[in-house]
Each structure stands twice: as structure tokens, then as C-alpha cells.
N, C-alpha and C positions, 0 to 999 in steps of 0.2 A: 486150396490152399496157396497163398503165396511164398515163391520160394526166389530166393537170389544164391546164387555158387559163384564166386569167384574164382579165376586163376588165372595164370602167365606170371605169377611170382617166381622170383628166383635169385641168384647172386649175379651180381654186373660190378664191372671194374668202373670207377668212376670215369665220367665222360662218356658210358655205354648209353642204350638205349633198353627199354624195356615195355612190355604192353601187355597192360591187365584187361581182362574180360569180363565182365558182369552178366552172368546168363539169369534171365528173370522166367520164373513159371508159375504157373497159375493166373498170370495176368497176363494182359495184352500193353506191352509198355507204352505204349498211346496214351492209355490211360492215366497212368501216373502224372501226378501234375511234376513233381520235378523228382530227380533224383541227383545224388552224391557220392564223393568218393570221402571218405574218412582216411585219416590215419593216427594209430598208435605207437610211439619209440618207447623202448624199454625204460621204466622209473618215469615217464611223462603222462601227462593229460592226452586225451583224445585231440586229435588238431582236426580241423577242416581241410580239405585240400581241394575240390572244386565242384561245382553244382551243375547241370546241366537241366533248364526246366523243358514243360511238354512242347513249346514252340522254338527249342532248340536254343536258346538263349545260355550261355555259359560262362561263369563266372568265377576266379580264378585265387585262392590265396596269393596273397605278395609273394612268399615263400617259394612259389611254384610258378608264379607267372613269367611266359614265355618261354618254361621248358617243358611244360606239361599239355594235354589237350584232351579236352572228356569230350566225347560224342556218343550218342545214342542213334542204334542201329534197327530201327523199326521192323524194317525184314526179320532179321536175326534175333530180335528183341532180346538185344544187350545194351549193355551199358562198356564202354571202352576209356579205359585212360591210357593214355599215350604218354611215355616219360623218355624227355630224352635230354642230354647233357647231365646224369643222374651224378650227385653229391652223397658222399659216407650219411649226410645228415636227411638224406631222404632213406635211410634206414628206418624200415617200421612194419608193421602188421597194418596191408591196408585194406578197407573195407567199404561196401557198395552199401548203399542205403536208399528205399526207395519212402518217399513222404509227400504226404496228401491229409486227407480229412483226417483220417485215423492215425495213429500211433505208428512212429518209421518201422520198417521193418530192416532188416539188418541181413547180411551174409555174415559167413562164418572168417571170414577172411583170408589174404594170402601174402604169405611173408616176402618182403623186398629187402636184401640185404646190398649194401653198394660197398665195396671196398676199395681202399684209397691206394 
């Protein structure tokens, strides 16, 4: 059974950094076509943040471009999201997801709160 477990969330001040990690179990990350981070702020729709393909091609939402970096670590079987220059509008529950031929698989989320 494939499982995604996020960690690394917490409380940060504006301008600070956090690093989220998503541990993948039940499958090797190399076999996953693409992995992504999404987020959902209170009262808002789920928002795509970044994607990293099997070939390590990364794409970002305009709102995080230049501040966030998504990486896949094949050795650790993890997907990370380095978040820098955090803003209060980055406050949300962050979810890791795996995408391929079947239905996407989602983690349970990790909360990020940025105070001004």
C-alpha cells in the first residue's frame, strides 16, 4: 500500500524559512511519474504549489516562484519543499501527492502558519 506522510510544518515569522518533507512508502519514488505539493488555506480552494517529475523537472505556481524549491530524493524516497521568504499568505495546510496512471495519492497534510 502506497503511503505519503508529510512533516516539517510549523510556525514561522514573515521572511523565515521552513522545509517540508514527504516520506513515500510502499513504492519507490523513482517509479512515480510526478509528485506535487498542494496547499489549502482556511476558507479557500486547494491550490497547486509545485510539481517535480520523474526526470526532476520542476514547475511552480507564480505565487511561490523564486521562493520555494521542490526536490525529489531518490535515495531517501522523499519529496521535499524548501520554503523561503515566507509570507502570511503562505499559511495553509500543505499536502504531498503522487500522480501517475491511477488516481492521485495524497498525504494527510502538515500545517504551516506564517505570522506577520
